[in-house]
PAMAR-518380 format. One record per residue (C-alpha): residue number from 1; x negated, y, z. Coordinates in nm, 4 decimals, padded with zeros to 6 digits. Layout:
+-----+----------+----------+----------+
:   n :        u :        v :        w :
+-----+----------+----------+----------+
: NUM :        X :        Y :        Z :
...
+-----+----------+----------+----------+
***
This chain:
+-----+----------+----------+----------+
:   n :        u :        v :        w :
+-----+----------+----------+----------+
:   1 : -01.7629 : -14.6615 :  02.9162 :
:   2 : -01.4706 : -14.7771 :  02.8172 :
:   3 : -01.1846 : -14.6044 :  02.6923 :
:   4 : -00.8231 : -14.6058 :  02.8835 :
:   5 : -00.6878 : -14.9044 :  02.7535 :
:   6 : -00.9433 : -15.1019 :  02.5849 :
:   7 : -01.0803 : -15.4135 :  02.6581 :
:   8 : -01.4426 : -15.5452 :  02.7383 :
:   9 : -01.4417 : -15.7326 :  02.4443 :
:  10 : -01.2456 : -15.8418 :  02.1333 :
:  11 : -01.2180 : -16.1593 :  01.8928 :
:  12 : -01.2034 : -16.0485 :  01.5482 :
:  13 : -01.2466 : -16.2865 :  01.2576 :
:  14 : -01.2769 : -16.1737 :  00.9173 :
:  15 : -01.1684 : -16.3186 :  00.5700 :
:  16 : -01.3320 : -16.2301 :  00.2235 :
:  17 : -01.3328 : -16.4114 : -00.1010 :
:  18 : -01.7810 : -16.4261 : -00.1050 :
:  19 : -02.1196 : -16.2300 :  00.0968 :
:  20 : -02.1220 : -15.8739 : -00.0876 :
:  21 : -02.4532 : -15.7031 : -00.0702 :
:  22 : -02.2740 : -15.3685 :  00.0325 :
:  23 : -02.1175 : -15.5431 :  00.3402 :
:  24 : -02.3676 : -15.7260 :  00.4576 :
:  25 : -02.5114 : -15.4759 :  00.6750 :
:  26 : -02.1679 : -15.3663 :  00.7836 :
:  27 : -02.0878 : -15.7483 :  00.9345 :
:  28 : -02.4713 : -15.6816 :  01.1051 :
:  29 : -02.3634 : -15.4108 :  01.2507 :
:  30 : -02.0256 : -15.5082 :  01.4013 :
:  31 : -02.2020 : -15.8329 :  01.4988 :
:  32 : -02.4348 : -15.6610 :  01.6973 :
:  33 : -02.1321 : -15.4945 :  01.8987 :
:  34 : -02.1115 : -15.6332 :  02.2635 :
:  35 : -01.7124 : -15.5728 :  02.2778 :
:  36 : -01.6694 : -15.7710 :  01.9792 :
:  37 : -01.7076 : -16.1115 :  01.9446 :
:  38 : -01.7356 : -16.1486 :  01.5256 :
:  39 : -01.7094 : -16.4276 :  01.2959 :
:  40 : -01.6857 : -16.4172 :  00.8792 :
:  41 : -01.5510 : -16.6769 :  00.7118 :
:  42 : -01.6431 : -16.7021 :  00.3476 :
:  43 : -01.3751 : -16.8965 :  00.0385 :
:  44 : -01.7359 : -16.9183 : -00.2318 :
:  45 : -02.0644 : -16.9053 : -00.1715 :
:  46 : -02.1473 : -16.8404 : -00.5436 :
:  47 : -02.3354 : -16.4753 : -00.4641 :
:  48 : -02.5733 : -16.6624 : -00.2223 :
:  49 : -02.7444 : -16.7995 : -00.5646 :
:  50 : -02.7985 : -16.6956 : -00.9393 :
:  51 : -02.5116 : -16.6835 : -01.0958 :
:  52 : -02.3344 : -16.5791 : -01.3991 :
:  53 : -02.1560 : -16.2117 : -01.4020 :
:  54 : -01.9399 : -16.2047 : -01.7257 :
:  55 : -01.9308 : -15.8089 : -01.6954 :
:  56 : -02.3363 : -15.7469 : -01.6965 :
:  57 : -02.3429 : -16.0709 : -01.9426 :
:  58 : -02.6316 : -16.2140 : -01.7578 :
:  59 : -02.7792 : -16.4207 : -01.4177 :
:  60 : -02.7346 : -16.2311 : -01.1612 :
:  61 : -02.8895 : -16.2907 : -00.8044 :
:  62 : -02.9195 : -16.0499 : -00.5137 :
:  63 : -03.2211 : -15.8880 : -00.4162 :
:  64 : -03.1240 : -15.8102 : -00.0599 :
:  65 : -02.9961 : -16.0510 :  00.2704 :
:  66 : -02.6667 : -16.1176 :  00.2321 :
:  67 : -02.6398 : -16.3384 :  00.5286 :
:  68 : -02.8447 : -16.2623 :  00.7857 :
:  69 : -02.7727 : -16.1127 :  01.1658 :
:  70 : -02.4181 : -16.2268 :  01.1689 :
:  71 : -02.2029 : -16.5273 :  01.2028 :
:  72 : -02.0238 : -16.7130 :  00.9687 :
:  73 : -01.9301 : -17.0128 :  00.7783 :
:  74 : -01.8266 : -17.0783 :  00.3865 :
:  75 : -01.4540 : -17.3390 :  00.3792 :
:  76 : -01.5228 : -17.6847 :  00.2461 :
:  77 : -01.4151 : -17.7300 : -00.1335 :
:  78 : -01.1812 : -17.9812 : -00.2179 :
:  79 : -01.3765 : -17.9583 : -00.5749 :
:  80 : -01.7325 : -17.8395 : -00.6189 :
:  81 : -01.7436 : -17.5536 : -00.8583 :
:  82 : -01.9917 : -17.2455 : -00.8693 :
:  83 : -01.7223 : -17.0127 : -01.0349 :
:  84 : -01.4858 : -16.8087 : -00.8694 :
:  85 : -01.1800 : -16.6861 : -00.9525 :
:  86 : -00.7780 : -16.6551 : -00.8004 :
:  87 : -00.7503 : -17.0207 : -00.7426 :
:  88 : -01.1098 : -17.1373 : -00.7639 :
:  89 : -01.2707 : -17.2545 : -00.5132 :
:  90 : -00.9793 : -17.4192 : -00.3716 :
:  91 : -01.0728 : -17.4432 : -00.0017 :
:  92 : -00.9137 : -17.6353 :  00.3232 :
:  93 : -00.9445 : -17.5282 :  00.6895 :
:  94 : -00.7820 : -17.2019 :  00.7103 :
:  95 : -00.5056 : -17.2719 :  00.9503 :
:  96 : -00.7736 : -17.4052 :  01.2084 :
:  97 : -00.9936 : -17.1285 :  01.1383 :
:  98 : -00.7127 : -16.9177 :  01.2706 :
:  99 : -00.6155 : -17.1255 :  01.5439 :
: 100 : -00.9990 : -17.2182 :  01.6760 :
: 101 : -01.0292 : -16.9513 :  01.8661 :
: 102 : -00.7750 : -16.6706 :  02.0363 :
: 103 : -00.7974 : -16.4213 :  01.7768 :
: 104 : -00.7423 : -16.0497 :  01.8556 :
: 105 : -00.6924 : -15.9678 :  01.5358 :
: 106 : -00.7715 : -16.1130 :  01.1355 :
: 107 : -00.9097 : -15.8821 :  00.9301 :
: 108 : -00.8505 : -15.9413 :  00.5791 :
: 109 : -01.0324 : -15.7781 :  00.2431 :
: 110 : -00.7633 : -15.7916 : -00.0131 :
: 111 : -00.5390 : -16.0203 : -00.1479 :
: 112 : -00.8079 : -16.1202 : -00.4898 :
: 113 : -00.8039 : -16.5222 : -00.4075 :
: 114 : -00.5128 : -16.7689 : -00.3335 :
: 115 : -00.7086 : -16.8620 :  00.0071 :
: 116 : -00.6780 : -16.4893 :  00.1384 :
: 117 : -00.2564 : -16.4870 :  00.0786 :
: 118 : -00.2912 : -16.8027 :  00.2690 :
: 119 : -00.4715 : -16.6484 :  00.5656 :
: 120 : -00.2278 : -16.3548 :  00.5427 :
: 121 :  00.0883 : -16.6087 :  00.5833 :
: 122 : -00.0255 : -16.8478 :  00.8764 :
: 123 : -00.1432 : -16.5192 :  01.0562 :
: 124 :  00.2276 : -16.4185 :  01.0232 :
: 125 :  00.3276 : -16.7691 :  01.0807 :
: 126 :  00.0687 : -16.7877 :  01.4210 :
: 127 :  00.1763 : -16.4043 :  01.5126 :
: 128 : -00.2172 : -16.2611 :  01.5203 :
: 129 : -00.2498 : -15.9176 :  01.4063 :
: 130 : -00.3299 : -15.8718 :  01.0727 :
: 131 : -00.6227 : -15.6021 :  00.9685 :
: 132 : -00.5951 : -15.5387 :  00.5713 :
: 133 : -00.8504 : -15.4039 :  00.3719 :
: 134 : -00.9133 : -15.2966 :  00.0008 :
: 135 : -01.0017 : -15.0304 : -00.1901 :
: 136 : -00.6388 : -14.9645 : -00.4370 :
: 137 : -00.5765 : -14.6260 : -00.5444 :
: 138 : -00.2557 : -14.5049 : -00.7460 :
: 139 : -00.4723 : -14.4041 : -01.0082 :
: 140 : -00.4555 : -14.7790 : -01.1734 :
: 141 : -00.2480 : -14.8932 : -01.3833 :
: 142 :  00.1295 : -15.0291 : -01.2672 :
: 143 :  00.1288 : -15.3547 : -01.1098 :
: 144 :  00.4411 : -15.5737 : -01.1848 :
: 145 :  00.7766 : -15.5876 : -00.9596 :
: 146 :  00.6503 : -15.9330 : -00.7241 :
: 147 :  00.3143 : -15.7704 : -00.7122 :
: 148 :  00.4569 : -15.4384 : -00.5948 :
: 149 :  00.7051 : -15.6037 : -00.3599 :
: 150 :  00.4369 : -15.8321 : -00.2177 :
: 151 :  00.1784 : -15.5442 : -00.1371 :
: 152 :  00.5274 : -15.3313 : -00.0040 :
: 153 :  00.5240 : -15.6361 :  00.2546 :
: 154 :  00.1815 : -15.7349 :  00.3188 :
: 155 :  00.1734 : -15.2887 :  00.4391 :
: 156 :  00.4693 : -15.4112 :  00.6469 :
: 157 :  00.3395 : -15.6922 :  00.8035 :
: 158 : -00.0091 : -15.5041 :  00.9033 :
: 159 : -00.1509 : -15.4126 :  01.2509 :
: 160 : -00.4303 : -15.1856 :  01.0877 :
: 161 : -00.4725 : -15.0687 :  00.7436 :
: 162 : -00.7932 : -14.9788 :  00.7277 :
: 163 : -00.8448 : -14.7265 :  00.4608 :
: 164 : -01.1548 : -14.6328 :  00.2679 :
: 165 : -01.1006 : -14.3040 :  00.0932 :
: 166 : -00.8429 : -14.0248 :  00.0724 :
: 167 : -00.6686 : -14.2578 : -00.2695 :
: 168 : -00.6737 : -14.5616 : -00.0615 :
: 169 : -00.4913 : -14.3590 :  00.2449 :
: 170 : -00.2473 : -14.1992 :  00.0297 :
: 171 : -00.1674 : -14.5511 : -00.1854 :
: 172 : -00.0712 : -14.6978 :  00.1324 :
: 173 :  00.1416 : -14.4100 :  00.2363 :
: 174 :  00.3274 : -14.4777 : -00.0770 :
: 175 :  00.3671 : -14.8423 : -00.0143 :
: 176 :  00.5778 : -14.7613 :  00.3043 :
: 177 :  00.2616 : -14.7411 :  00.6006 :
: 178 :  00.2963 : -14.5534 :  00.8685 :
: 179 :  00.0291 : -14.2828 :  01.0278 :
: 180 : -00.0032 : -14.5650 :  01.3208 :
: 181 : -00.1074 : -14.8446 :  01.1145 :
: 182 : -00.3784 : -14.5952 :  00.9484 :
: 183 : -00.7380 : -14.6288 :  01.0314 :
: 184 : -01.0491 : -14.4199 :  00.8363 :
: 185 : -01.3247 : -14.7329 :  00.7660 :
: 186 : -01.4968 : -14.5394 :  00.4669 :
: 187 : -01.6568 : -14.7105 :  00.1881 :
: 188 : -01.9941 : -14.7007 :  00.2634 :
: 189 : -02.3810 : -14.8171 :  00.1967 :
: 190 : -02.6459 : -14.8442 :  00.3683 :
: 191 : -02.7349 : -14.4479 :  00.3620 :
: 192 : -03.1266 : -14.4952 :  00.4954 :
: 193 : -03.2407 : -14.8025 :  00.2173 :
: 194 : -03.2128 : -14.5537 : -00.0795 :
: 195 : -03.4275 : -14.2988 :  00.1264 :
: 196 : -03.8219 : -14.1990 :  00.1206 :
: 197 : -04.0517 : -13.9840 :  00.1865 :
: 198 : -04.1762 : -13.7007 :  00.0022 :
: 199 : -04.4707 : -13.8365 : -00.0313 :
: 200 : -04.3438 : -14.1757 : -00.1863 :
: 201 : -04.0974 : -13.9960 : -00.3680 :
: 202 : -04.3976 : -13.8141 : -00.5770 :
: 203 : -04.5830 : -14.1678 : -00.6333 :
: 204 : -04.2273 : -14.3392 : -00.7399 :
: 205 : -04.1847 : -14.0241 : -00.9995 :
: 206 : -04.5345 : -14.0349 : -01.1580 :
: 207 : -04.5642 : -14.4202 : -01.2328 :
: 208 : -04.2081 : -14.4399 : -01.3945 :
: 209 : -04.2092 : -14.1189 : -01.5917 :
: 210 : -04.5574 : -14.2876 : -01.7101 :
: 211 : -04.4021 : -14.6265 : -01.7431 :
: 212 : -04.0612 : -14.4548 : -01.9699 :
: 213 : -04.2938 : -14.2170 : -02.1465 :
: 214 : -04.1064 : -13.9025 : -01.9862 :
: 215 : -04.2106 : -13.5643 : -01.9395 :
: 216 : -04.2700 : -13.5265 : -01.5688 :
: 217 : -04.0838 : -13.1962 : -01.5748 :
: 218 : -03.7485 : -13.3436 : -01.7494 :
: 219 : -03.4372 : -13.3131 : -01.6094 :
: 220 : -03.3105 : -13.7015 : -01.5763 :
: 221 : -02.9303 : -13.8002 : -01.6314 :
: 222 : -02.8388 : -14.1875 : -01.4802 :
: 223 : -02.5438 : -14.3860 : -01.5995 :
: 224 : -02.5823 : -14.6840 : -01.3310 :
: 225 : -02.3121 : -14.9956 : -01.4142 :
: 226 : -02.1921 : -15.2577 : -01.6400 :
: 227 : -02.1476 : -15.1839 : -02.0186 :
: 228 : -01.7835 : -15.2009 : -02.0040 :
: 229 : -01.4989 : -15.0158 : -02.2098 :
: 230 : -01.3590 : -14.9420 : -01.8051 :
: 231 : -01.7229 : -14.7856 : -01.7500 :
: 232 : -01.6666 : -14.5762 : -02.0784 :
: 233 : -02.0645 : -14.5497 : -02.1081 :
: 234 : -02.0210 : -14.4679 : -02.4624 :
: 235 : -01.8199 : -14.1637 : -02.3691 :
: 236 : -02.1434 : -14.0007 : -02.2181 :
: 237 : -02.3642 : -14.1288 : -02.4706 :
: 238 : -02.1887 : -13.9253 : -02.7406 :
: 239 : -02.1833 : -13.5953 : -02.4485 :
: 240 : -02.6216 : -13.6073 : -02.4611 :
: 241 : -02.5510 : -13.6153 : -02.8020 :
: 242 : -02.3929 : -13.2928 : -02.8014 :
: 243 : -02.5824 : -13.1487 : -02.5168 :
: 244 : -02.9510 : -13.2476 : -02.6623 :
: 245 : -02.8078 : -13.0406 : -03.0030 :
: 246 : -02.8574 : -12.7312 : -02.7521 :
: 247 : -03.1581 : -12.8670 : -02.5248 :
: 248 : -03.5387 : -12.8977 : -02.5852 :
: 249 : -03.5451 : -13.2773 : -02.6771 :
: 250 : -03.8281 : -13.3736 : -02.4258 :
: 251 : -03.6578 : -13.1394 : -02.0984 :
: 252 : -03.3571 : -13.4503 : -02.0399 :
: 253 : -03.3565 : -13.7996 : -02.0100 :
: 254 : -03.0622 : -14.0311 : -02.0321 :
: 255 : -03.0969 : -14.3511 : -01.8681 :
: 256 : -02.8748 : -14.6398 : -01.8629 :
: 257 : -02.9190 : -14.9190 : -01.5801 :
: 258 : -02.7069 : -15.2375 : -01.6434 :
: 259 : -02.6015 : -15.4316 : -01.9117 :
: 260 : -02.3160 : -15.5814 : -02.0150 :
: 261 : -02.0794 : -15.6597 : -02.3691 :
: 262 : -02.1092 : -15.3074 : -02.5331 :
: 263 : -02.4942 : -15.3419 : -02.5161 :
: 264 : -02.5064 : -15.3388 : -02.9106 :
: 265 : -02.2437 : -15.0724 : -02.9084 :
: 266 : -02.4742 : -14.8278 : -02.7043 :
: 267 : -02.7803 : -14.9559 : -02.9055 :
: 268 : -02.6647 : -14.9046 : -03.2211 :
: 269 : -02.5042 : -14.5257 : -03.1490 :
: 270 : -02.8552 : -14.4628 : -03.0179 :
: 271 : -03.0424 : -14.5575 : -03.3182 :
: 272 : -02.7713 : -14.3610 : -03.5456 :
: 273 : -02.8012 : -14.0699 : -03.3860 :
: 274 : -03.1808 : -14.1036 : -03.3193 :
: 275 : -03.1883 : -14.0636 : -02.9613 :
: 276 : -03.4620 : -14.3518 : -02.9064 :
: 277 : -03.7184 : -14.1289 : -02.7609 :
: 278 : -03.4921 : -13.9402 : -02.4526 :
: 279 : -03.2506 : -14.2613 : -02.3825 :
: 280 : -03.3675 : -14.5733 : -02.1812 :
: 281 : -03.1984 : -14.8548 : -02.1931 :
: 282 : -03.3055 : -15.0068 : -01.8252 :
: 283 : -03.1383 : -15.3474 : -01.8093 :
: 284 : -03.0176 : -15.4584 : -01.5188 :
: 285 : -03.1605 : -15.3296 : -01.1830 :
: 286 : -03.1587 : -15.5134 : -00.8691 :
: 287 : -03.0982 : -15.2849 : -00.5725 :
: 288 : -03.4732 : -15.2638 : -00.4434 :
: 289 : -03.5814 : -15.1573 : -00.8044 :
: 290 : -03.2584 : -14.9373 : -00.8510 :
: 291 : -03.2849 : -14.7111 : -00.5699 :
: 292 : -03.6253 : -14.6368 : -00.6837 :
: 293 : -03.4498 : -14.4493 : -01.0669 :
: 294 : -03.2303 : -14.2322 : -00.8057 :
: 295 : -03.4745 : -14.1364 : -00.6548 :
: 296 : -03.6052 : -13.9864 : -00.9709 :
: 297 : -03.2835 : -13.8957 : -01.1111 :
: 298 : -03.1373 : -13.5692 : -01.1250 :
: 299 : -02.8015 : -13.5802 : -01.1765 :
: 300 : -02.6038 : -13.9577 : -01.1713 :
: 301 : -02.2861 : -13.9798 : -01.4002 :
: 302 : -01.9966 : -14.2084 : -01.3825 :
: 303 : -01.7878 : -14.1504 : -01.6765 :
: 304 : -01.5285 : -14.4635 : -01.5380 :
: 305 : -01.1488 : -14.4154 : -01.7529 :
: 306 : -01.0862 : -14.6184 : -01.4061 :
: 307 : -01.2770 : -14.7113 : -01.1032 :
: 308 : -01.1201 : -14.8325 : -00.7034 :
: 309 : -01.3832 : -14.6342 : -00.5857 :
: 310 : -01.7793 : -14.6195 : -00.7367 :
: 311 : -02.0211 : -14.7446 : -00.4794 :
: 312 : -02.2891 : -14.5909 : -00.6711 :
: 313 : -02.1727 : -14.2184 : -00.5880 :
: 314 : -02.2800 : -14.3185 : -00.2360 :
: 315 : -02.6075 : -14.4882 : -00.2956 :
: 316 : -02.6900 : -14.1572 : -00.4851 :
: 317 : -02.6117 : -13.9494 : -00.3191 :
: 318 : -02.8176 : -14.1079 : -00.0160 :
: 319 : -03.0655 : -14.0483 : -00.2567 :
: 320 : -03.0751 : -13.6958 : -00.3174 :
: 321 : -02.8644 : -13.7044 : -00.6505 :
: 322 : -02.6051 : -13.4138 : -00.7948 :
: 323 : -02.3094 : -13.6264 : -00.9106 :
: 324 : -02.0798 : -13.5653 : -01.2023 :
: 325 : -01.7589 : -13.8299 : -01.2221 :
: 326 : -01.4332 : -13.8506 : -01.3799 :
: 327 : -01.0940 : -13.7948 : -01.1985 :
: 328 : -01.0332 : -14.1280 : -01.2282 :
: 329 : -01.3275 : -14.2366 : -00.9561 :
: 330 : -01.1519 : -14.3001 : -00.6767 :
: 331 : -01.4387 : -14.1743 : -00.4427 :
: 332 : -01.4494 : -13.8675 : -00.6350 :
: 333 : -01.1838 : -13.6906 : -00.4149 :
: 334 : -01.4126 : -13.7549 : -00.0750 :
: 335 : -01.7456 : -13.7381 : -00.2105 :
: 336 : -01.7776 : -13.4838 : -00.5405 :
: 337 : -01.6807 : -13.1407 : -00.4359 :
: 338 : -01.7053 : -12.9044 : -00.7820 :
: 339 : -01.9835 : -12.6889 : -00.7773 :
: 340 : -02.1280 : -12.7876 : -00.4127 :
: 341 : -02.2995 : -13.1075 : -00.5183 :
: 342 : -02.1720 : -13.2084 : -00.8609 :
: 343 : -01.8402 : -13.1726 : -01.1029 :
: 344 : -01.5636 : -13.3783 : -01.1912 :
: 345 : -01.4604 : -13.3836 : -01.5642 :
: 346 : -01.0991 : -13.5172 : -01.7181 :
: 347 : -01.1610 : -13.9298 : -01.7701 :
: 348 : -01.1934 : -13.9877 : -02.1440 :
: 349 : -01.1721 : -13.5751 : -02.2398 :
: 350 : -01.5063 : -13.5763 : -02.4171 :
: 351 : -01.5023 : -13.1498 : -02.4233 :
: 352 : -01.4346 : -13.1613 : -02.0007 :
: 353 : -01.7479 : -13.4072 : -02.0131 :
: 354 : -01.9846 : -13.2204 : -02.2748 :
: 355 : -01.8712 : -12.8474 : -02.1102 :
: 356 : -01.9439 : -12.9896 : -01.7563 :
: 357 : -02.2617 : -13.1524 : -01.8591 :
: 358 : -02.4033 : -12.8472 : -02.0894 :
: 359 : -02.3075 : -12.6168 : -01.7415 :
: 360 : -02.4780 : -12.8566 : -01.4907 :
: 361 : -02.8090 : -12.8369 : -01.7340 :
: 362 : -02.8513 : -12.5066 : -01.7984 :
: 363 : -02.9166 : -12.3837 : -01.4232 :
: 364 : -03.1848 : -12.5992 : -01.3216 :
: 365 : -03.2070 : -12.4876 : -00.9671 :
: 366 : -02.8861 : -12.4984 : -00.9189 :
: 367 : -02.8712 : -12.8583 : -00.9948 :
: 368 : -03.1465 : -12.9345 : -00.7089 :
: 369 : -02.9002 : -12.7414 : -00.4715 :
: 370 : -02.6321 : -12.9764 : -00.5298 :
: 371 : -02.8223 : -13.2904 : -00.5168 :
: 372 : -02.9209 : -13.2074 : -00.1582 :
: 373 : -02.5809 : -13.0749 : -00.0701 :
: 374 : -02.5136 : -13.5013 : -00.1649 :
: 375 : -02.7379 : -13.5987 :  00.0867 :
: 376 : -02.5946 : -13.3875 :  00.3530 :
: 377 : -02.2244 : -13.4696 :  00.2650 :
: 378 : -02.3087 : -13.8349 :  00.2268 :
: 379 : -02.4503 : -13.8673 :  00.5852 :
: 380 : -02.1140 : -13.8344 :  00.7377 :
: 381 : -01.9714 : -14.1917 :  00.5030 :
: 382 : -02.1466 : -14.4534 :  00.6750 :
: 383 : -02.1400 : -14.8065 :  00.8532 :
: 384 : -02.1186 : -14.6324 :  01.2255 :
: 385 : -01.7656 : -14.4369 :  01.1096 :
: 386 : -01.6514 : -14.7868 :  00.9743 :
: 387 : -01.7100 : -14.9410 :  01.3323 :
: 388 : -01.5738 : -14.6315 :  01.4937 :
: 389 : -01.2058 : -14.7015 :  01.2455 :
: 390 : -01.1811 : -15.0886 :  01.3059 :
: 391 : -01.2562 : -15.0395 :  01.7160 :
: 392 : -00.9505 : -14.7640 :  01.7232 :
: 393 : -00.7657 : -15.0548 :  01.5292 :
: 394 : -00.8306 : -15.2845 :  01.7652 :
: 395 : -00.8026 : -15.0428 :  02.1121 :
: 396 : -00.4680 : -14.9719 :  01.9334 :
: 397 : -00.3731 : -15.3345 :  01.8828 :
: 398 : -00.4623 : -15.3870 :  02.2167 :
: 399 : -00.2659 : -15.0586 :  02.3780 :
: 400 :  00.0474 : -15.2000 :  02.2043 :
: 401 :  00.0254 : -15.5600 :  02.3697 :
: 402 : -00.0229 : -15.4548 :  02.6837 :
: 403 :  00.2852 : -15.2056 :  02.6847 :
: 404 :  00.4899 : -15.4314 :  02.5428 :
+-----+----------+----------+----------+
***
């Protein structure tokens, strides 16, 4: 049954830099909604084939479908390139794309490419309502005066601001957003993708603990991400080193799933502190492999110095894992409840992280309870909520047009 002031169907165009693994299931869900005629426009196709990720410091190719189940096109490039930057690739056809249909709204994800700024410009010129979505929070470093002015204008010109978290909402409000512009579309992952049956979990645990020579009763701590300064893996390694001086060495293991420029620093620290037997560097793990490590982990730690959101927290919680995150992780305000499903520590504060880690490791039963709470909390952070938010924004926009 249609809501009052709803149309039977809407035409929605989505503009984003490139296919993103986290977004593909959401785009499929929107495309399957009968009331939305949906089309996605990509600037670059670099993520659909192996590409060099400078932060991972290796070639990467995603192992989940990025383009199936929704209508999409890639803009034509003036010069062929596999790189992605603010002006790269240089594409054309944006104006034509906006005029080819009578769009009810143009949804733009971020402004980190010049073409997205052009989309915003033409949408204003053609009087097409703008739905804007990004991850920004006030935790990030200060912006330039020009960027600050641009964001204020963008907020003012947007018909809907699709906020992904509480901190993201606060960011928009700080830049002058009105409550009527704000629609909740949580930053989500495919929660079901990370779930296994009890029997499957047992088999995975037996296989991976044997593969990595880990005691089956050991508590497993997991880090997932790029080995870069912003992610701060070294503070976790030092906190772990201090922890194991007070724990039986065979009863706790730290796993690093990832790679990057700081790999050598991490390896040297492991050797220096004689941690080789209880710290495992797994390398980059694609989604299908990674979900198995979430399954065996008791605790995920994200110690970032700066993190607009941190979707690895969603992934781990979906797999029933407790969380420790720094107070600079954007999702922590919504997803990490102190003492319930994990803890938040003060970013870059070794003493704070070490104390919380020791407290968490001291009670295995409490840790298991926190893991179960994680799965319960993340159930309400899903693509259905995203779809609800987008439809509410479309309905609200339509209501404004019929009441104009």
